[in-house]
C-alpha beads as a LAMMPS data file, in Angstrom:
LAMMPS data file: protein, C-alpha beads

139 atoms
138 bonds

1 atom types
1 bond types

-500.0 500.0 xlo xhi
-500.0 500.0 ylo yhi
-500.0 500.0 zlo zhi

Masses

1 110.0

Atoms # bond

1 1 1 -22.317 3.977 0.888
2 1 1 -18.664 4.466 1.605
3 1 1 -17.678 6.742 4.531
4 1 1 -15.178 9.292 3.812
5 1 1 -11.612 8.450 4.627
6 1 1 -11.948 4.698 3.614
7 1 1 -10.497 4.101 -0.056
8 1 1 -10.299 0.895 -2.033
9 1 1 -7.264 -0.289 -3.651
10 1 1 -6.299 -3.063 -6.068
11 1 1 -4.437 -4.016 -9.150
12 1 1 -5.968 -4.520 -12.744
13 1 1 -4.665 -5.162 -16.180
14 1 1 -4.950 -3.347 -19.508
15 1 1 -3.517 -3.396 -22.598
16 1 1 -1.349 -0.208 -23.783
17 1 1 1.025 0.805 -26.300
18 1 1 4.500 1.940 -25.258
19 1 1 7.024 2.868 -27.911
20 1 1 4.547 1.692 -30.610
21 1 1 4.484 -1.767 -28.867
22 1 1 1.549 -3.116 -27.489
23 1 1 1.909 -4.679 -23.970
24 1 1 -0.082 -5.751 -20.856
25 1 1 0.228 -3.049 -18.109
26 1 1 -0.467 -3.701 -14.690
27 1 1 -2.331 -0.778 -12.829
28 1 1 -2.694 0.455 -9.375
29 1 1 -5.906 1.702 -8.838
30 1 1 -6.813 3.745 -5.425
31 1 1 -10.303 4.862 -5.171
32 1 1 -12.278 7.298 -2.855
33 1 1 -15.782 5.862 -3.395
34 1 1 -17.511 8.818 -1.232
35 1 1 -15.997 11.432 -3.411
36 1 1 -15.620 9.335 -6.654
37 1 1 -11.993 10.573 -6.835
38 1 1 -9.419 8.118 -8.026
39 1 1 -5.693 7.605 -8.678
40 1 1 -4.253 5.147 -11.221
41 1 1 -0.663 4.372 -12.210
42 1 1 0.726 1.937 -14.386
43 1 1 3.718 -0.803 -13.727
44 1 1 5.155 -3.517 -15.906
45 1 1 4.250 -6.195 -13.151
46 1 1 2.296 -6.412 -10.213
47 1 1 4.995 -6.541 -7.483
48 1 1 5.381 -5.333 -3.843
49 1 1 7.614 -2.709 -4.990
50 1 1 4.790 -1.612 -7.171
51 1 1 2.261 -1.941 -4.284
52 1 1 4.346 0.258 -2.030
53 1 1 5.236 2.848 -4.645
54 1 1 1.708 3.052 -5.726
55 1 1 0.518 3.877 -2.221
56 1 1 3.421 6.379 -1.880
57 1 1 2.159 8.035 -5.026
58 1 1 -1.538 7.755 -4.164
59 1 1 -0.937 9.496 -0.837
60 1 1 0.991 12.201 -2.448
61 1 1 -1.594 12.703 -4.983
62 1 1 -4.542 12.965 -2.391
63 1 1 -2.311 14.986 0.076
64 1 1 -2.396 12.587 3.085
65 1 1 -3.012 9.090 4.411
66 1 1 -6.495 7.492 4.854
67 1 1 -7.958 6.160 7.948
68 1 1 -8.067 2.610 6.371
69 1 1 -7.682 1.144 3.053
70 1 1 -10.117 -1.914 1.802
71 1 1 -8.078 -4.370 -0.360
72 1 1 -9.579 -6.938 -2.573
73 1 1 -7.678 -10.445 -2.488
74 1 1 -4.269 -9.115 -3.993
75 1 1 -1.664 -11.713 -3.808
76 1 1 0.526 -9.077 -2.345
77 1 1 -1.761 -8.977 0.800
78 1 1 -3.157 -12.352 0.803
79 1 1 -1.165 -15.460 1.129
80 1 1 -4.222 -17.886 1.037
81 1 1 -7.753 -18.013 2.047
82 1 1 -8.409 -20.278 4.502
83 1 1 -11.399 -22.662 4.773
84 1 1 -13.628 -20.443 7.042
85 1 1 -13.201 -17.367 4.667
86 1 1 -10.415 -15.556 6.531
87 1 1 -7.401 -14.410 5.017
88 1 1 -3.999 -15.517 6.040
89 1 1 -1.677 -12.311 5.303
90 1 1 1.736 -12.241 3.642
91 1 1 4.765 -11.413 5.632
92 1 1 5.340 -8.344 3.588
93 1 1 1.635 -6.801 3.987
94 1 1 1.595 -7.572 7.677
95 1 1 4.876 -5.589 8.133
96 1 1 3.213 -2.939 6.019
97 1 1 0.160 -2.614 8.275
98 1 1 2.587 -1.684 11.182
99 1 1 4.689 0.706 9.334
100 1 1 4.030 4.502 9.362
101 1 1 5.725 5.343 6.283
102 1 1 7.286 3.293 3.423
103 1 1 10.437 4.212 1.647
104 1 1 10.888 2.848 -2.083
105 1 1 14.588 3.015 -2.627
106 1 1 15.974 2.988 -6.282
107 1 1 19.612 2.324 -7.348
108 1 1 19.323 4.503 -10.268
109 1 1 17.683 1.837 -12.658
110 1 1 15.739 -0.640 -10.620
111 1 1 13.442 -0.460 -7.286
112 1 1 15.072 -2.101 -4.357
113 1 1 12.941 -3.716 -1.675
114 1 1 11.090 -1.389 0.323
115 1 1 11.801 -0.147 3.747
116 1 1 9.413 0.461 6.452
117 1 1 9.830 3.351 8.890
118 1 1 8.415 3.228 12.515
119 1 1 7.713 6.672 13.326
120 1 1 6.978 7.873 16.991
121 1 1 4.820 11.006 17.782
122 1 1 6.883 13.797 19.639
123 1 1 4.967 13.121 23.036
124 1 1 6.150 9.614 23.638
125 1 1 9.315 8.732 25.076
126 1 1 12.080 8.032 22.451
127 1 1 13.865 5.478 24.339
128 1 1 10.949 3.137 24.352
129 1 1 10.397 0.957 21.323
130 1 1 7.412 1.512 19.061
131 1 1 6.184 -2.087 19.786
132 1 1 6.101 -1.363 23.378
133 1 1 4.303 1.931 23.146
134 1 1 1.744 -0.092 20.896
135 1 1 1.306 -2.744 23.748
136 1 1 1.031 -0.176 26.419
137 1 1 -1.560 1.552 24.366
138 1 1 0.496 4.972 24.519
139 1 1 0.175 4.999 20.514

Bonds

1 1 1 2
2 1 2 3
3 1 3 4
4 1 4 5
5 1 5 6
6 1 6 7
7 1 7 8
8 1 8 9
9 1 9 10
10 1 10 11
11 1 11 12
12 1 12 13
13 1 13 14
14 1 14 15
15 1 15 16
16 1 16 17
17 1 17 18
18 1 18 19
19 1 19 20
20 1 20 21
21 1 21 22
22 1 22 23
23 1 23 24
24 1 24 25
25 1 25 26
26 1 26 27
27 1 27 28
28 1 28 29
29 1 29 30
30 1 30 31
31 1 31 32
32 1 32 33
33 1 33 34
34 1 34 35
35 1 35 36
36 1 36 37
37 1 37 38
38 1 38 39
39 1 39 40
40 1 40 41
41 1 41 42
42 1 42 43
43 1 43 44
44 1 44 45
45 1 45 46
46 1 46 47
47 1 47 48
48 1 48 49
49 1 49 50
50 1 50 51
51 1 51 52
52 1 52 53
53 1 53 54
54 1 54 55
55 1 55 56
56 1 56 57
57 1 57 58
58 1 58 59
59 1 59 60
60 1 60 61
61 1 61 62
62 1 62 63
63 1 63 64
64 1 64 65
65 1 65 66
66 1 66 67
67 1 67 68
68 1 68 69
69 1 69 70
70 1 70 71
71 1 71 72
72 1 72 73
73 1 73 74
74 1 74 75
75 1 75 76
76 1 76 77
77 1 77 78
78 1 78 79
79 1 79 80
80 1 80 81
81 1 81 82
82 1 82 83
83 1 83 84
84 1 84 85
85 1 85 86
86 1 86 87
87 1 87 88
88 1 88 89
89 1 89 90
90 1 90 91
91 1 91 92
92 1 92 93
93 1 93 94
94 1 94 95
95 1 95 96
96 1 96 97
97 1 97 98
98 1 98 99
99 1 99 100
100 1 100 101
101 1 101 102
102 1 102 103
103 1 103 104
104 1 104 105
105 1 105 106
106 1 106 107
107 1 107 108
108 1 108 109
109 1 109 110
110 1 110 111
111 1 111 112
112 1 112 113
113 1 113 114
114 1 114 115
115 1 115 116
116 1 116 117
117 1 117 118
118 1 118 119
119 1 119 120
120 1 120 121
121 1 121 122
122 1 122 123
123 1 123 124
124 1 124 125
125 1 125 126
126 1 126 127
127 1 127 128
128 1 128 129
129 1 129 130
130 1 130 131
131 1 131 132
132 1 132 133
133 1 133 134
134 1 134 135
135 1 135 136
136 1 136 137
137 1 137 138
138 1 138 139
């Protein structure tokens, strides 16, 4: 049984028809097992941009951000599995874990690398860095 507020997310592949042409589609799936609600969106490839964009779209679809997210061994998040079974995270995923917002800019045709935003609650000192607040336990 999965507690509320803890979804699962992963990529999958399917064959789809786009413009009368059969193509492989990489789909981002975001599932809320407690309620059986899900969000799925397709992309031409499993990329970091698709990963971030899928999250932004899922959060918008569900109207909020979950408490935590369970990931499978997606290559975007896991650089490698160590001998003891622990996962070595990718740099991008490690940065994403510390971000409170992700912006996926576009140049009009193509997605650009995701930008991470570090937001601070209104009650903390704006002159102190986000990371200093985390180290002190104020956030």
